[in-house]
Structures are given as C-alpha cells and as structure tokens.
KOLVEXVEX-174287 format. One record per residue (C-alpha): residue in one letter; x, y, z. Coordinates in Angstrom, 1 decimal. Each point is the difference from the previous one (the first is absolute). Last residue first. Layout:
REM residues N
<atom><residuo>A</residuo><px>X</px><py>Y</py><pz>Z</pz></atom>
...
END
This chain:
REM residues 285
<atom><residuo>M</residuo><px>-7.9</px><py>-18.9</py><pz>-2.3</pz></atom>
<atom><residuo>L</residuo><px>-3.6</px><py>-0.4</py><pz>-1.5</pz></atom>
<atom><residuo>E</residuo><px>-1.3</px><py>-1.5</py><pz>3.2</pz></atom>
<atom><residuo>S</residuo><px>1.3</px><py>2.7</py><pz>2.3</pz></atom>
<atom><residuo>V</residuo><px>-1.4</px><py>3.0</py><pz>-2.5</pz></atom>
<atom><residuo>R</residuo><px>-3.6</px><py>-1.9</py><pz>0.3</pz></atom>
<atom><residuo>D</residuo><px>0.4</px><py>-0.2</py><pz>3.7</pz></atom>
<atom><residuo>W</residuo><px>1.7</px><py>3.7</py><pz>0.5</pz></atom>
<atom><residuo>I</residuo><px>-2.8</px><py>1.7</py><pz>-1.9</pz></atom>
<atom><residuo>N</residuo><px>-2.7</px><py>-1.9</py><pz>1.8</pz></atom>
<atom><residuo>R</residuo><px>1.7</px><py>1.4</py><pz>3.1</pz></atom>
<atom><residuo>I</residuo><px>0.4</px><py>3.2</py><pz>-1.4</pz></atom>
<atom><residuo>E</residuo><px>-3.9</px><py>-0.3</py><pz>-0.9</pz></atom>
<atom><residuo>R</residuo><px>-0.9</px><py>-0.6</py><pz>3.9</pz></atom>
<atom><residuo>S</residuo><px>2.1</px><py>2.7</py><pz>1.4</pz></atom>
<atom><residuo>A</residuo><px>-1.8</px><py>2.8</py><pz>-2.4</pz></atom>
<atom><residuo>R</residuo><px>-3.3</px><py>-1.1</py><pz>0.7</pz></atom>
<atom><residuo>G</residuo><px>0.6</px><py>0.1</py><pz>3.7</pz></atom>
<atom><residuo>R</residuo><px>1.8</px><py>-2.4</py><pz>2.7</pz></atom>
<atom><residuo>S</residuo><px>2.3</px><py>2.5</py><pz>0.7</pz></atom>
<atom><residuo>Y</residuo><px>3.3</px><py>1.2</py><pz>1.7</pz></atom>
<atom><residuo>E</residuo><px>2.1</px><py>-3.1</py><pz>-0.9</pz></atom>
<atom><residuo>V</residuo><px>-1.2</px><py>-0.3</py><pz>-3.6</pz></atom>
<atom><residuo>V</residuo><px>0.1</px><py>3.9</py><pz>-0.8</pz></atom>
<atom><residuo>S</residuo><px>3.6</px><py>-0.3</py><pz>1.3</pz></atom>
<atom><residuo>M</residuo><px>1.0</px><py>2.0</py><pz>3.1</pz></atom>
<atom><residuo>A</residuo><px>1.4</px><py>3.4</py><pz>0.8</pz></atom>
<atom><residuo>N</residuo><px>-2.7</px><py>1.1</py><pz>1.8</pz></atom>
<atom><residuo>I</residuo><px>-1.0</px><py>3.3</py><pz>-2.4</pz></atom>
<atom><residuo>Q</residuo><px>1.2</px><py>-2.7</py><pz>-3.0</pz></atom>
<atom><residuo>A</residuo><px>-3.2</px><py>-2.8</py><pz>1.7</pz></atom>
<atom><residuo>K</residuo><px>-2.2</px><py>3.4</py><pz>0.3</pz></atom>
<atom><residuo>V</residuo><px>0.4</px><py>0.5</py><pz>-3.9</pz></atom>
<atom><residuo>T</residuo><px>-0.6</px><py>-3.4</py><pz>-1.3</pz></atom>
<atom><residuo>D</residuo><px>-2.7</px><py>-0.3</py><pz>2.3</pz></atom>
<atom><residuo>P</residuo><px>-2.0</px><py>2.9</py><pz>-1.7</pz></atom>
<atom><residuo>D</residuo><px>-1.2</px><py>-2.8</py><pz>-2.8</pz></atom>
<atom><residuo>Y</residuo><px>0.6</px><py>0.7</py><pz>-3.8</pz></atom>
<atom><residuo>P</residuo><px>-0.7</px><py>-3.6</py><pz>-1.5</pz></atom>
<atom><residuo>I</residuo><px>3.0</px><py>-2.3</py><pz>-0.7</pz></atom>
<atom><residuo>T</residuo><px>-0.5</px><py>-1.5</py><pz>-3.4</pz></atom>
<atom><residuo>G</residuo><px>1.6</px><py>-3.5</py><pz>-1.1</pz></atom>
<atom><residuo>V</residuo><px>2.7</px><py>-1.9</py><pz>-1.4</pz></atom>
<atom><residuo>M</residuo><px>-0.2</px><py>0.9</py><pz>-3.4</pz></atom>
<atom><residuo>T</residuo><px>2.4</px><py>-2.0</py><pz>-1.8</pz></atom>
<atom><residuo>I</residuo><px>1.5</px><py>1.7</py><pz>-3.1</pz></atom>
<atom><residuo>D</residuo><px>-0.2</px><py>-1.6</py><pz>-3.1</pz></atom>
<atom><residuo>H</residuo><px>-0.2</px><py>3.1</py><pz>-2.5</pz></atom>
<atom><residuo>G</residuo><px>-4.0</px><py>-0.4</py><pz>-0.5</pz></atom>
<atom><residuo>K</residuo><px>-1.4</px><py>-0.4</py><pz>3.2</pz></atom>
<atom><residuo>C</residuo><px>2.9</px><py>1.9</py><pz>1.5</pz></atom>
<atom><residuo>F</residuo><px>-1.7</px><py>3.0</py><pz>-2.2</pz></atom>
<atom><residuo>Q</residuo><px>-3.8</px><py>-1.2</py><pz>0.9</pz></atom>
<atom><residuo>E</residuo><px>0.9</px><py>0.1</py><pz>3.4</pz></atom>
<atom><residuo>I</residuo><px>1.0</px><py>3.5</py><pz>-0.2</pz></atom>
<atom><residuo>V</residuo><px>-3.3</px><py>0.8</py><pz>-2.2</pz></atom>
<atom><residuo>A</residuo><px>-2.0</px><py>-1.2</py><pz>2.9</pz></atom>
<atom><residuo>T</residuo><px>1.9</px><py>1.7</py><pz>3.0</pz></atom>
<atom><residuo>I</residuo><px>-0.7</px><py>3.1</py><pz>-2.3</pz></atom>
<atom><residuo>E</residuo><px>-3.8</px><py>-0.5</py><pz>0.5</pz></atom>
<atom><residuo>E</residuo><px>0.3</px><py>-1.0</py><pz>3.3</pz></atom>
<atom><residuo>S</residuo><px>1.6</px><py>3.4</py><pz>1.0</pz></atom>
<atom><residuo>V</residuo><px>0.9</px><py>0.9</py><pz>3.9</pz></atom>
<atom><residuo>D</residuo><px>-1.5</px><py>-3.9</py><pz>0.2</pz></atom>
<atom><residuo>Y</residuo><px>3.4</px><py>-1.2</py><pz>-0.6</pz></atom>
<atom><residuo>K</residuo><px>1.6</px><py>1.7</py><pz>2.6</pz></atom>
<atom><residuo>N</residuo><px>3.6</px><py>-2.3</py><pz>-0.8</pz></atom>
<atom><residuo>V</residuo><px>-0.2</px><py>-1.7</py><pz>-3.6</pz></atom>
<atom><residuo>C</residuo><px>2.1</px><py>-3.3</py><pz>0.1</pz></atom>
<atom><residuo>A</residuo><px>2.7</px><py>-1.3</py><pz>-2.7</pz></atom>
<atom><residuo>L</residuo><px>2.0</px><py>-2.9</py><pz>-0.4</pz></atom>
<atom><residuo>T</residuo><px>2.6</px><py>0.1</py><pz>-2.7</pz></atom>
<atom><residuo>N</residuo><px>2.7</px><py>-3.2</py><pz>-0.4</pz></atom>
<atom><residuo>I</residuo><px>3.2</px><py>1.9</py><pz>-1.4</pz></atom>
<atom><residuo>R</residuo><px>1.1</px><py>-0.6</py><pz>-3.4</pz></atom>
<atom><residuo>F</residuo><px>2.4</px><py>2.8</py><pz>0.7</pz></atom>
<atom><residuo>H</residuo><px>-1.8</px><py>1.8</py><pz>-2.7</pz></atom>
<atom><residuo>R</residuo><px>-3.3</px><py>-0.9</py><pz>0.8</pz></atom>
<atom><residuo>T</residuo><px>0.2</px><py>1.6</py><pz>3.3</pz></atom>
<atom><residuo>L</residuo><px>1.6</px><py>3.5</py><pz>-1.5</pz></atom>
<atom><residuo>E</residuo><px>-2.9</px><py>0.2</py><pz>-2.4</pz></atom>
<atom><residuo>F</residuo><px>-2.3</px><py>-1.1</py><pz>2.9</pz></atom>
<atom><residuo>I</residuo><px>0.9</px><py>3.0</py><pz>2.4</pz></atom>
<atom><residuo>R</residuo><px>-0.5</px><py>2.4</py><pz>-2.9</pz></atom>
<atom><residuo>K</residuo><px>-4.1</px><py>-1.6</py><pz>-0.5</pz></atom>
<atom><residuo>L</residuo><px>-0.1</px><py>-0.1</py><pz>3.8</pz></atom>
<atom><residuo>D</residuo><px>1.1</px><py>4.0</py><pz>0.0</pz></atom>
<atom><residuo>H</residuo><px>-2.8</px><py>0.8</py><pz>-2.7</pz></atom>
<atom><residuo>L</residuo><px>-2.6</px><py>-1.9</py><pz>1.4</pz></atom>
<atom><residuo>G</residuo><px>0.6</px><py>1.7</py><pz>3.6</pz></atom>
<atom><residuo>A</residuo><px>0.0</px><py>3.6</py><pz>-1.9</pz></atom>
<atom><residuo>V</residuo><px>-3.0</px><py>-0.6</py><pz>-1.1</pz></atom>
<atom><residuo>T</residuo><px>-1.5</px><py>-1.6</py><pz>3.4</pz></atom>
<atom><residuo>P</residuo><px>-1.0</px><py>-2.7</py><pz>1.9</pz></atom>
<atom><residuo>E</residuo><px>3.7</px><py>-0.4</py><pz>1.7</pz></atom>
<atom><residuo>T</residuo><px>2.7</px><py>-2.1</py><pz>-0.5</pz></atom>
<atom><residuo>V</residuo><px>2.3</px><py>-2.9</py><pz>1.7</pz></atom>
<atom><residuo>C</residuo><px>2.0</px><py>-1.8</py><pz>-1.9</pz></atom>
<atom><residuo>L</residuo><px>1.1</px><py>-3.6</py><pz>1.0</pz></atom>
<atom><residuo>A</residuo><px>3.2</px><py>-0.9</py><pz>-1.3</pz></atom>
<atom><residuo>A</residuo><px>1.4</px><py>-3.7</py><pz>-0.1</pz></atom>
<atom><residuo>K</residuo><px>2.5</px><py>-2.0</py><pz>-0.4</pz></atom>
<atom><residuo>S</residuo><px>3.0</px><py>2.3</py><pz>0.9</pz></atom>
<atom><residuo>G</residuo><px>3.8</px><py>0.2</py><pz>-1.4</pz></atom>
<atom><residuo>A</residuo><px>-0.3</px><py>3.6</py><pz>-0.8</pz></atom>
<atom><residuo>L</residuo><px>-3.3</px><py>1.4</py><pz>0.7</pz></atom>
<atom><residuo>S</residuo><px>1.3</px><py>2.9</py><pz>2.6</pz></atom>
<atom><residuo>A</residuo><px>2.8</px><py>0.5</py><pz>-1.6</pz></atom>
<atom><residuo>I</residuo><px>-2.6</px><py>1.1</py><pz>-2.8</pz></atom>
<atom><residuo>V</residuo><px>-1.7</px><py>2.3</py><pz>2.3</pz></atom>
<atom><residuo>P</residuo><px>3.1</px><py>1.4</py><pz>1.3</pz></atom>
<atom><residuo>C</residuo><px>0.9</px><py>1.2</py><pz>-3.3</pz></atom>
<atom><residuo>G</residuo><px>-3.3</px><py>1.1</py><pz>-0.8</pz></atom>
<atom><residuo>I</residuo><px>-3.5</px><py>-1.0</py><pz>-1.0</pz></atom>
<atom><residuo>G</residuo><px>-1.9</px><py>1.7</py><pz>2.9</pz></atom>
<atom><residuo>P</residuo><px>-0.4</px><py>-1.0</py><pz>3.6</pz></atom>
<atom><residuo>S</residuo><px>2.6</px><py>-1.9</py><pz>1.7</pz></atom>
<atom><residuo>G</residuo><px>-0.4</px><py>-3.4</py><pz>1.2</pz></atom>
<atom><residuo>D</residuo><px>-1.0</px><py>-1.6</py><pz>3.1</pz></atom>
<atom><residuo>I</residuo><px>1.5</px><py>-3.4</py><pz>-0.3</pz></atom>
<atom><residuo>I</residuo><px>-1.4</px><py>-3.1</py><pz>1.8</pz></atom>
<atom><residuo>I</residuo><px>2.8</px><py>-2.5</py><pz>0.3</pz></atom>
<atom><residuo>L</residuo><px>-0.9</px><py>-3.8</py><pz>-0.4</pz></atom>
<atom><residuo>P</residuo><px>1.6</px><py>-3.5</py><pz>0.7</pz></atom>
<atom><residuo>Y</residuo><px>1.5</px><py>0.6</py><pz>3.5</pz></atom>
<atom><residuo>G</residuo><px>2.6</px><py>-2.6</py><pz>0.4</pz></atom>
<atom><residuo>N</residuo><px>1.7</px><py>2.4</py><pz>2.5</pz></atom>
<atom><residuo>E</residuo><px>3.5</px><py>0.5</py><pz>-1.4</pz></atom>
<atom><residuo>K</residuo><px>-1.4</px><py>0.3</py><pz>-3.4</pz></atom>
<atom><residuo>A</residuo><px>-2.8</px><py>2.7</py><pz>0.5</pz></atom>
<atom><residuo>I</residuo><px>2.6</px><py>1.8</py><pz>2.2</pz></atom>
<atom><residuo>R</residuo><px>2.6</px><py>-0.1</py><pz>-3.3</pz></atom>
<atom><residuo>R</residuo><px>-3.4</px><py>1.2</py><pz>-2.2</pz></atom>
<atom><residuo>A</residuo><px>-0.8</px><py>2.7</py><pz>2.4</pz></atom>
<atom><residuo>D</residuo><px>3.9</px><py>1.6</py><pz>-0.4</pz></atom>
<atom><residuo>E</residuo><px>-0.1</px><py>-0.6</py><pz>-3.5</pz></atom>
<atom><residuo>K</residuo><px>-3.4</px><py>1.9</py><pz>-0.6</pz></atom>
<atom><residuo>I</residuo><px>0.8</px><py>2.7</py><pz>2.5</pz></atom>
<atom><residuo>A</residuo><px>3.4</px><py>0.3</py><pz>-2.4</pz></atom>
<atom><residuo>S</residuo><px>-1.9</px><py>0.2</py><pz>-3.2</pz></atom>
<atom><residuo>V</residuo><px>-2.3</px><py>2.4</py><pz>1.6</pz></atom>
<atom><residuo>L</residuo><px>3.1</px><py>2.5</py><pz>0.9</pz></atom>
<atom><residuo>K</residuo><px>1.3</px><py>0.0</py><pz>-3.2</pz></atom>
<atom><residuo>G</residuo><px>-3.1</px><py>0.7</py><pz>-1.9</pz></atom>
<atom><residuo>S</residuo><px>-0.4</px><py>3.0</py><pz>2.6</pz></atom>
<atom><residuo>N</residuo><px>3.4</px><py>1.0</py><pz>-2.1</pz></atom>
<atom><residuo>G</residuo><px>-1.4</px><py>3.7</py><pz>0.9</pz></atom>
<atom><residuo>E</residuo><px>0.2</px><py>2.4</py><pz>3.6</pz></atom>
<atom><residuo>A</residuo><px>-1.7</px><py>3.7</py><pz>0.2</pz></atom>
<atom><residuo>F</residuo><px>0.1</px><py>-1.1</py><pz>3.9</pz></atom>
<atom><residuo>A</residuo><px>1.0</px><py>-3.1</py><pz>1.0</pz></atom>
<atom><residuo>L</residuo><px>-1.2</px><py>-3.3</py><pz>-1.3</pz></atom>
<atom><residuo>R</residuo><px>-1.8</px><py>-2.3</py><pz>2.7</pz></atom>
<atom><residuo>G</residuo><px>0.0</px><py>-3.8</py><pz>0.6</pz></atom>
<atom><residuo>H</residuo><px>-1.9</px><py>-3.1</py><pz>0.6</pz></atom>
<atom><residuo>V</residuo><px>0.6</px><py>-3.8</py><pz>1.4</pz></atom>
<atom><residuo>F</residuo><px>-2.5</px><py>-1.6</py><pz>1.8</pz></atom>
<atom><residuo>P</residuo><px>0.3</px><py>-3.4</py><pz>1.6</pz></atom>
<atom><residuo>G</residuo><px>-3.6</px><py>-1.4</py><pz>1.2</pz></atom>
<atom><residuo>Y</residuo><px>-3.6</px><py>1.2</py><pz>1.1</pz></atom>
<atom><residuo>T</residuo><px>1.0</px><py>1.1</py><pz>3.4</pz></atom>
<atom><residuo>T</residuo><px>2.7</px><py>1.9</py><pz>-1.6</pz></atom>
<atom><residuo>K</residuo><px>3.9</px><py>-0.6</py><pz>-0.1</pz></atom>
<atom><residuo>S</residuo><px>2.3</px><py>2.9</py><pz>-1.8</pz></atom>
<atom><residuo>I</residuo><px>2.3</px><py>0.2</py><pz>-2.6</pz></atom>
<atom><residuo>Y</residuo><px>1.0</px><py>3.3</py><pz>-0.8</pz></atom>
<atom><residuo>K</residuo><px>1.3</px><py>2.0</py><pz>-3.2</pz></atom>
<atom><residuo>R</residuo><px>1.1</px><py>3.7</py><pz>0.2</pz></atom>
<atom><residuo>A</residuo><px>0.6</px><py>1.8</py><pz>-3.3</pz></atom>
<atom><residuo>T</residuo><px>2.1</px><py>2.1</py><pz>-1.7</pz></atom>
<atom><residuo>I</residuo><px>2.9</px><py>0.2</py><pz>1.3</pz></atom>
<atom><residuo>K</residuo><px>3.1</px><py>1.1</py><pz>-2.7</pz></atom>
<atom><residuo>R</residuo><px>2.8</px><py>-2.0</py><pz>-1.4</pz></atom>
<atom><residuo>E</residuo><px>2.4</px><py>2.6</py><pz>-0.8</pz></atom>
<atom><residuo>M</residuo><px>1.7</px><py>1.1</py><pz>-3.0</pz></atom>
<atom><residuo>E</residuo><px>3.5</px><py>2.0</py><pz>-0.3</pz></atom>
<atom><residuo>I</residuo><px>0.7</px><py>3.2</py><pz>-1.5</pz></atom>
<atom><residuo>A</residuo><px>3.4</px><py>1.8</py><pz>0.5</pz></atom>
<atom><residuo>M</residuo><px>1.2</px><py>-1.8</py><pz>-3.3</pz></atom>
<atom><residuo>C</residuo><px>1.5</px><py>2.9</py><pz>-1.0</pz></atom>
<atom><residuo>P</residuo><px>-1.3</px><py>0.2</py><pz>-3.8</pz></atom>
<atom><residuo>C</residuo><px>-3.6</px><py>-0.9</py><pz>1.5</pz></atom>
<atom><residuo>F</residuo><px>-1.3</px><py>-1.8</py><pz>-2.8</pz></atom>
<atom><residuo>E</residuo><px>-1.4</px><py>-3.3</py><pz>1.5</pz></atom>
<atom><residuo>A</residuo><px>-0.7</px><py>1.7</py><pz>3.3</pz></atom>
<atom><residuo>C</residuo><px>-2.2</px><py>2.6</py><pz>-1.1</pz></atom>
<atom><residuo>V</residuo><px>-1.8</px><py>-2.5</py><pz>-2.4</pz></atom>
<atom><residuo>G</residuo><px>-0.6</px><py>-2.4</py><pz>3.0</pz></atom>
<atom><residuo>C</residuo><px>-4.0</px><py>-0.5</py><pz>-0.2</pz></atom>
<atom><residuo>G</residuo><px>-0.5</px><py>0.4</py><pz>3.6</pz></atom>
<atom><residuo>E</residuo><px>-3.0</px><py>1.8</py><pz>0.0</pz></atom>
<atom><residuo>C</residuo><px>1.5</px><py>3.2</py><pz>1.9</pz></atom>
<atom><residuo>R</residuo><px>-2.9</px><py>2.6</py><pz>0.6</pz></atom>
<atom><residuo>S</residuo><px>-0.8</px><py>-0.6</py><pz>3.9</pz></atom>
<atom><residuo>E</residuo><px>3.5</px><py>-1.0</py><pz>0.6</pz></atom>
<atom><residuo>D</residuo><px>1.2</px><py>3.3</py><pz>-1.1</pz></atom>
<atom><residuo>I</residuo><px>3.9</px><py>-0.6</py><pz>-0.5</pz></atom>
<atom><residuo>E</residuo><px>2.6</px><py>2.6</py><pz>0.8</pz></atom>
<atom><residuo>Y</residuo><px>1.8</px><py>1.9</py><pz>-2.9</pz></atom>
<atom><residuo>S</residuo><px>-0.6</px><py>3.8</py><pz>1.9</pz></atom>
<atom><residuo>G</residuo><px>-1.8</px><py>0.6</py><pz>-3.4</pz></atom>
<atom><residuo>S</residuo><px>-2.2</px><py>-2.5</py><pz>1.0</pz></atom>
<atom><residuo>I</residuo><px>-0.2</px><py>-3.8</py><pz>-1.7</pz></atom>
<atom><residuo>A</residuo><px>-3.4</px><py>-1.5</py><pz>-0.6</pz></atom>
<atom><residuo>Q</residuo><px>-1.1</px><py>1.9</py><pz>-2.8</pz></atom>
<atom><residuo>F</residuo><px>-2.1</px><py>-2.6</py><pz>-1.4</pz></atom>
<atom><residuo>R</residuo><px>2.1</px><py>-0.1</py><pz>-3.3</pz></atom>
<atom><residuo>C</residuo><px>3.3</px><py>-0.2</py><pz>1.7</pz></atom>
<atom><residuo>L</residuo><px>2.4</px><py>0.5</py><pz>-2.8</pz></atom>
<atom><residuo>Q</residuo><px>0.7</px><py>3.6</py><pz>0.1</pz></atom>
<atom><residuo>T</residuo><px>0.2</px><py>-0.3</py><pz>4.4</pz></atom>
<atom><residuo>C</residuo><px>2.3</px><py>-2.9</py><pz>-0.7</pz></atom>
<atom><residuo>E</residuo><px>2.7</px><py>1.9</py><pz>-2.3</pz></atom>
<atom><residuo>G</residuo><px>-0.2</px><py>3.1</py><pz>1.7</pz></atom>
<atom><residuo>C</residuo><px>4.1</px><py>0.2</py><pz>0.6</pz></atom>
<atom><residuo>Q</residuo><px>-0.6</px><py>0.0</py><pz>4.0</pz></atom>
<atom><residuo>T</residuo><px>3.6</px><py>-1.6</py><pz>0.5</pz></atom>
<atom><residuo>C</residuo><px>-1.7</px><py>-3.0</py><pz>2.2</pz></atom>
<atom><residuo>K</residuo><px>2.8</px><py>-2.4</py><pz>1.2</pz></atom>
<atom><residuo>Q</residuo><px>-0.3</px><py>1.4</py><pz>3.9</pz></atom>
<atom><residuo>A</residuo><px>-3.5</px><py>0.9</py><pz>-0.2</pz></atom>
<atom><residuo>D</residuo><px>-0.5</px><py>-3.7</py><pz>-0.9</pz></atom>
<atom><residuo>I</residuo><px>-3.8</px><py>0.0</py><pz>-1.6</pz></atom>
<atom><residuo>R</residuo><px>-2.3</px><py>-2.8</py><pz>0.9</pz></atom>
<atom><residuo>A</residuo><px>-2.4</px><py>-1.0</py><pz>-2.1</pz></atom>
<atom><residuo>I</residuo><px>-3.0</px><py>-2.2</py><pz>0.4</pz></atom>
<atom><residuo>W</residuo><px>-1.4</px><py>-3.4</py><pz>-0.8</pz></atom>
<atom><residuo>G</residuo><px>-3.3</px><py>-2.3</py><pz>0.3</pz></atom>
<atom><residuo>G</residuo><px>-2.0</px><py>-2.4</py><pz>2.1</pz></atom>
<atom><residuo>H</residuo><px>2.6</px><py>-1.1</py><pz>3.2</pz></atom>
<atom><residuo>F</residuo><px>-2.7</px><py>-1.1</py><pz>2.6</pz></atom>
<atom><residuo>D</residuo><px>0.6</px><py>0.8</py><pz>3.7</pz></atom>
<atom><residuo>E</residuo><px>-0.7</px><py>-3.2</py><pz>2.6</pz></atom>
<atom><residuo>E</residuo><px>-2.9</px><py>-1.0</py><pz>1.9</pz></atom>
<atom><residuo>K</residuo><px>-0.4</px><py>-3.3</py><pz>2.0</pz></atom>
<atom><residuo>E</residuo><px>-2.6</px><py>-1.0</py><pz>2.2</pz></atom>
<atom><residuo>V</residuo><px>-2.7</px><py>2.9</py><pz>-0.4</pz></atom>
<atom><residuo>E</residuo><px>-3.4</px><py>-1.0</py><pz>2.3</pz></atom>
<atom><residuo>P</residuo><px>-2.8</px><py>0.3</py><pz>-2.9</pz></atom>
<atom><residuo>R</residuo><px>-3.0</px><py>1.7</py><pz>0.7</pz></atom>
<atom><residuo>L</residuo><px>-1.9</px><py>-1.9</py><pz>-3.1</pz></atom>
<atom><residuo>L</residuo><px>-2.6</px><py>2.6</py><pz>-1.0</pz></atom>
<atom><residuo>L</residuo><px>2.6</px><py>3.0</py><pz>0.3</pz></atom>
<atom><residuo>H</residuo><px>2.6</px><py>-2.0</py><pz>-1.3</pz></atom>
<atom><residuo>L</residuo><px>-2.1</px><py>-0.3</py><pz>-3.4</pz></atom>
<atom><residuo>D</residuo><px>1.0</px><py>3.7</py><pz>-0.2</pz></atom>
<atom><residuo>P</residuo><px>2.7</px><py>0.4</py><pz>-2.7</pz></atom>
<atom><residuo>A</residuo><px>0.1</px><py>3.2</py><pz>-2.0</pz></atom>
<atom><residuo>D</residuo><px>2.8</px><py>-0.3</py><pz>-2.4</pz></atom>
<atom><residuo>V</residuo><px>0.7</px><py>-3.7</py><pz>1.1</pz></atom>
<atom><residuo>D</residuo><px>-2.9</px><py>-1.6</py><pz>-1.3</pz></atom>
<atom><residuo>C</residuo><px>1.6</px><py>-3.2</py><pz>0.5</pz></atom>
<atom><residuo>D</residuo><px>-1.5</px><py>-1.0</py><pz>3.2</pz></atom>
<atom><residuo>A</residuo><px>1.1</px><py>-3.7</py><pz>0.6</pz></atom>
<atom><residuo>I</residuo><px>-1.8</px><py>-2.8</py><pz>1.7</pz></atom>
<atom><residuo>V</residuo><px>1.5</px><py>-3.3</py><pz>0.7</pz></atom>
<atom><residuo>K</residuo><px>-2.3</px><py>-3.3</py><pz>0.2</pz></atom>
<atom><residuo>N</residuo><px>-1.1</px><py>-2.5</py><pz>1.8</pz></atom>
<atom><residuo>K</residuo><px>-3.9</px><py>0.2</py><pz>0.6</pz></atom>
<atom><residuo>A</residuo><px>-1.9</px><py>2.6</py><pz>-1.9</pz></atom>
<atom><residuo>M</residuo><px>-2.8</px><py>1.8</py><pz>2.0</pz></atom>
<atom><residuo>S</residuo><px>1.5</px><py>3.1</py><pz>1.5</pz></atom>
<atom><residuo>A</residuo><px>2.2</px><py>0.6</py><pz>-3.4</pz></atom>
<atom><residuo>F</residuo><px>-2.8</px><py>-0.4</py><pz>-2.1</pz></atom>
<atom><residuo>S</residuo><px>-1.8</px><py>2.7</py><pz>2.2</pz></atom>
<atom><residuo>A</residuo><px>3.2</px><py>2.1</py><pz>-0.3</pz></atom>
<atom><residuo>A</residuo><px>0.3</px><py>-0.1</py><pz>-3.4</pz></atom>
<atom><residuo>I</residuo><px>-3.7</px><py>0.9</py><pz>-0.5</pz></atom>
<atom><residuo>S</residuo><px>0.4</px><py>3.5</py><pz>2.1</pz></atom>
<atom><residuo>S</residuo><px>3.4</px><py>0.3</py><pz>-1.7</pz></atom>
<atom><residuo>K</residuo><px>-2.0</px><py>-0.1</py><pz>-3.8</pz></atom>
<atom><residuo>G</residuo><px>-2.8</px><py>1.9</py><pz>1.0</pz></atom>
<atom><residuo>T</residuo><px>-0.7</px><py>2.0</py><pz>-2.9</pz></atom>
<atom><residuo>G</residuo><px>2.3</px><py>3.3</py><pz>1.4</pz></atom>
<atom><residuo>G</residuo><px>3.0</px><py>-0.2</py><pz>-2.0</pz></atom>
<atom><residuo>K</residuo><px>-0.4</px><py>-0.5</py><pz>-4.0</pz></atom>
<atom><residuo>G</residuo><px>0.3</px><py>-2.7</py><pz>-2.7</pz></atom>
<atom><residuo>S</residuo><px>-0.1</px><py>-2.7</py><pz>2.9</pz></atom>
<atom><residuo>I</residuo><px>1.9</px><py>-2.9</py><pz>1.0</pz></atom>
<atom><residuo>I</residuo><px>0.3</px><py>-2.8</py><pz>2.5</pz></atom>
<atom><residuo>V</residuo><px>2.8</px><py>-2.4</py><pz>-0.4</pz></atom>
<atom><residuo>L</residuo><px>-0.7</px><py>-3.5</py><pz>0.5</pz></atom>
<atom><residuo>E</residuo><px>3.0</px><py>-2.2</py><pz>0.5</pz></atom>
<atom><residuo>N</residuo><px>0.4</px><py>-3.6</py><pz>-0.2</pz></atom>
<atom><residuo>M</residuo><px>2.8</px><py>-2.1</py><pz>0.9</pz></atom>
END
C-alpha cells in the first residue's frame, strides 16, 4: 500500500487544493485530512458523514468534594494555575499532567480521559474520506493524526485500495511527523519566495531524517521565476524530485469559491499543470 503525504512549510501554499485535485483524479484510494488543527479539505470534497466518534486525546483532573479537605497542596503544586480557590478545576488551564492527583494527601483527585476532538469517516464522490477536528485550544494533534491514518489504512486494506492520499499539516511539528510516519513519499508544496525556500529546506531535513522519498512543486511559480530557479537548483542538489511548477491562475480562487477542485472547475493553466504533476507523481509512486 502506498501513502502519499502532501505537506508544506506553512499554510496557504495551495496544499489542500492540490490534495483535492489528486483525490478527484486518482482511482481506488482513501483520502485522509491530517491537518486536524485547521481542516479544510472537507470544503472541497463535500463529504457525507457515515460514522463519527469522540476522540480522547488527553486527561483532566477531577476533585471529589466529599474527600477534599481544602489543604491547598494541589494549588501550590499546579504550575498551570488550573485549580481555583474554591477547589474546582479550570478545564481550559488543566494540562492533565496528574501532579495534583499524585500528591493529594487525601486522594481526592482523580484523572479522567478527556474528549479533545471528533473523528469522522465519510463517503464522497471520490472515495472514502477520513478526517477529524480538534476542539478549541486542545493539543495532542499528533495522536489524532495517527488515529486518522489507522482508520484510513484499515479502510484501504478492507477495500483492496493501493493508495492513501494524505493532506498533511503545515510546518515540521508533531502532526507533520505523525502524517509522514510510514509513508512512501511526500510532496512538498512551496512558493517562490525567500520564506518558501526556507520552509522547503526545513521540510526536507525532516523527510530526509525519516528516509522518505521527497518530491516538490512550486505553486504560483511565475510570481518570481528567479526564486523558482533557486528552488529548482536546491532540489537538484539535494535529491528532491521536482515534479512541476504551477502558474498563478485566477481559476484556482474561483474553484475554491465554488467548492470544487481546480481540475474539476477549469481546464486552465493551473489545472493542466496539476494534471501533469499527478501523472509524474503516479509514475514515481
């Protein structure tokens, strides 16, 4: 089974637009949105949710008022100031570290599993779609990403699908590492800016560390063909396969407004190049 992760150094590079376009062209695949902090692939795929469930990604303290003697030990130990003067837990501050429960002299505090997200399995016109959304201000997004990938792999195996297309998170943090784990190839979407080149270098350090085949494409390359040439030279010198350069095209924005992938909405310049990129990626996969 092949897993293609589409990632970028920052948000707004066109990563999800390309993922949606690939999803509309690929056959026999499962689609997964692992950008759980700010998911938006569902806006283009228009899924019909078949199954949803709570995701327990952390812990939270609970004080038993019947046992609590209000000795103040927990308020002194809690570095997050999550325990009020009335000995109640402020859920927005509690990090679930368990220190208060461990050292409570009267064993009045217990740790409970905390719902931090919702996880969904949906159907689309393009195939099965697994996605999720973190609750406000929650962390542990890497755990949620891993759970989404497990579901995607199970569905692919059950249906005999050879490919999973993953819309990964931007950056190089925990959810990106979870998105990349076990994948065969990563497509890095970058922009022709100094920041875009910098972010591509950071992403490459990550994919090289995990020995993942790294591909790259430059979106809106004609905004600065000079920097695009520098990016291409960097890729050539670091064994990164450049699979294409996508021109700026107003049809991309129009496609998003109409909740469609670029290749479905238009036969314009960007659409044609994304199709070419998919052909190259398919051959390399």
